[in-house]
C-alpha positions, 0 to 999 in steps of 0.5 A, a space after each residue: 299214372 294216367 289217372 293222376 295226370 287226368 286229374 291234375 290236368 282237369 283241375 289245373 288247365 280245364 277247371 280254370 275259366 280264367 286261363 291264359 291262352 289255349 290249352 293243348 295236349 300232346 301225346 308222344 310215342 317213341 317208335 320201335 322202342 322194343 327194338 332199341 331195348 332188344 338191340 342195344 339193351 334195357 339200360 340204353 332203353 332206360 337211358 332213352 326214356 330218361 332223356 325223353 322225360 328230361 327233354 319234355 320237362 325242359 321244353 314244357 317247364 310250365 306244363 304238365 308232363 306224364 308218362 302213360 305207358 312204356 314209351 308213351 308220354 303226354 303233355 298238357 300246356 297253355 299254348 297254341 297249335 303252332 307253338 306246340 308243333 315247334 316244341 314237338 319238332 325240337 323234341 323229335 330232333 333231340 331224341 333222334 340224336 340222343 343215343 349212339 348207334 341208333 336214331 330213335 323216331 318220336 311221333 306226336 299227336 296234338 289236340 287243342 282244347 276247344 270246349 272248356 267242358 271237355 274232359 282231360 281223358 278225352 283230350 288225351 285220347 284225341 291226341 293219342 289218336 292223332 299220334 296213331 295216324 302219323 306213326 306210319 307216315 315217314 314225312 310227318 312228325 305230328 298230326 292234329 286231331 281236328 274235324 278232318 281227322 275225326 271224319 277219317 276215323 269215323 269213316 274208317 270205323 263205319 267201313 270196319 263195322 259194315 264190311 261183314 254185312 257188305 260181303 254177306 249181301 254180295 255188295 263186294 265183288 272180288 275180281 281176279 
């Protein structure tokens, strides 16, 4: 499961100071998977999960591939952002045409390891947050967790934390 993935990623990719190249994490989500199960049946949904797993293993032969939950998969591989992005676009296209009668949409988030002290669990969380940011975007398949995304999430959190206080102190005015 998730903890085993974190442990192997930590030991294999993050613990090796002599690693060859950048380490990149990607979090994948098959959108509307529940709808596929409901409309086409669980057998077709299971087929889609198997196709997704096989596609990831083929694309990331030397990387680490794991299934975190239902329709969420994570990859850790030695490659840069551009190479990971190319893999993600190929996976997106394969999955979109994998099940007759529907066009499953795969979205992904990328996190490029910048600090060898980063924990694998943190890297996976950052990739997941980037994936969550792109889910509602029809024009993008993936996003990267970077300073821009961090600032966006920080501001979103600040507003959420302060909205009740702002209403209570009449900082917010409602106009009809």
